[in-house]
C-alpha positions in Angstrom: -3.0 8.5 -16.0 -5.6 10.9 -14.9 -6.7 10.7 -11.3 -3.5 9.2 -10.0 -1.0 11.2 -7.9 2.6 10.1 -7.5 4.4 11.5 -4.4 8.1 11.6 -4.2 9.2 10.4 -0.8 12.1 12.9 -0.7 9.4 15.5 -0.2 6.9 14.3 2.3 3.6 16.2 2.1 2.3 17.4 5.5 -0.6 15.3 6.9 0.2 12.4 4.6 -1.6 9.3 6.0 1.3 7.1 4.8 3.7 8.8 7.1 1.5 9.0 10.2 3.2 7.8 13.3 1.4 7.4 16.6 2.0 10.3 19.0 3.6 10.0 22.3 0.4 11.3 23.9 -1.6 8.4 22.4 0.9 5.9 23.9 0.8 7.6 27.3 -3.0 7.3 27.3 -2.7 3.5 26.9 -3.7 3.4 23.2 -2.3 0.6 21.1 0.0 2.3 18.6 -0.2 -0.7 16.2 -4.0 -0.3 15.9 -3.8 3.4 15.3 -1.5 3.1 12.3 -3.0 2.4 8.8 -2.5 -1.3 7.8 -0.6 -2.4 4.7 0.2 -5.7 2.9 3.1 -6.5 0.7 2.7 -8.1 -2.7 5.6 -10.1 -4.2 5.1 -12.2 -7.3 7.5 -15.1 -7.8 7.0 -15.0 -11.6 8.2 -11.3 -11.6 10.8 -11.2 -8.9 12.3 -14.6 -9.7 15.3 -15.4 -7.5 15.1 -11.9 -6.0 11.7 -12.7 -4.4 13.1 -13.2 -0.8 15.0 -9.9 -1.0 12.1 -8.1 -2.5 9.8 -9.4 0.3 12.2 -8.0 3.0 12.5 -4.7 1.2 8.7 -4.4 0.9 8.2 -5.1 4.6 10.9 -2.6 5.7 9.6 0.1 3.4 6.0 -0.3 4.7 7.2 0.0 8.3 9.5 2.9 7.5 6.4 4.8 6.1 4.6 4.2 9.4 2.3 1.4 8.3 1.2 -1.5 10.5 2.5 -4.4 8.2 0.0 -7.2 8.2 1.2 -9.8 5.7 3.1 -10.5 2.5 0.9 -11.8 -0.3 2.6 -14.3 -2.6 0.0 -15.6 -5.1 0.3 -19.2 -6.2 2.2 -19.7 -9.5 -0.9 -21.1 -11.3 -3.1 -18.1 -10.5 -4.5 -16.6 -13.7 -4.9 -13.1 -12.2 -2.2 -12.5 -9.6 -3.1 -8.9 -9.1 -6.8 -9.7 -8.6 -5.7 -12.3 -6.1 -3.8 -9.7 -4.1 -6.6 -7.1 -4.4 -9.1 -9.7 -3.0 -6.8 -10.5 -0.1 -6.1 -6.8 0.7 -9.9 -6.1 0.7 -10.5 -8.9 3.1 -7.7 -7.7 5.4 -9.1 -4.1 5.3 -5.7 -2.5 4.5 -5.1 1.1 3.4 -2.1 0.3 1.2 -0.4 -2.4 -0.9 3.4 -2.2 -1.0 5.3 -3.6 -3.9 9.0 -3.6 -4.9 8.3 -2.0 -8.3 5.5 -1.4 -10.8 6.4 -4.6 -12.6 4.7 -6.4 -9.7 1.3 -4.9 -10.8 2.1 -5.1 -14.5 2.7 -1.4 -14.7 -0.9 -0.7 -13.9 -1.0 1.3 -10.7 -4.6 2.5 -11.6 -5.9 -1.0 -11.0 -4.7 -1.0 -7.4 -5.5 2.7 -6.7 -9.2 2.1 -7.3 -9.3 0.9 -3.6 -5.9 1.3 -2.1 -2.8 3.5 -1.9 0.1 1.8 -3.8 3.6 2.2 -2.4 6.6 1.2 -4.4 10.1 0.5 -3.0 12.0 1.3 -6.2 11.5 4.1 -6.8 10.1 5.1 -3.5 6.8 6.5 -4.6 3.2 6.7 -3.3 0.4 6.2 -5.9 -2.6 7.7 -4.0 -6.0 6.0 -4.0 -8.4 7.5 -6.5 -11.1 9.5 -4.7 -14.5 8.0 -5.3 -17.5 10.1 -6.6 -19.0 12.6 -4.1 -21.9 11.2 -2.1 -25.4 12.5 -2.9 -25.8 13.1 0.8 -23.0 15.6 1.0 -24.6 17.8 -1.6 -21.2 18.0 -3.5 -21.5 18.9 -7.1 
């Protein structure tokens, strides 16, 4: 899939937004560490996880927090939703999050590109970051 980058969490790239943790100096200045961290939501589909859904939801939340995200919410679309992924993307947009965390790629029908149009995608199993696709350069920047 062109444009997508998978990052192995055993090798953490320097300056990765996903691993940013508030500095002690920010806390000392009275800054709210929760507000400085990028926000993430979890996405757990009952039709995919089945009886493992509660365990997957806990694993997703733990994984997001371990990566340094401010975990906002676990999205669990209704069973009768025609487009569960679209449902999650709409909610994530409304919550203004940086990342969506899922247990595995089955949760997004093995289509990480759909999520990465607007968000980073984090998977628990295997622990991987699918980076958001950079948009086209702005005309104002003069980039060619």
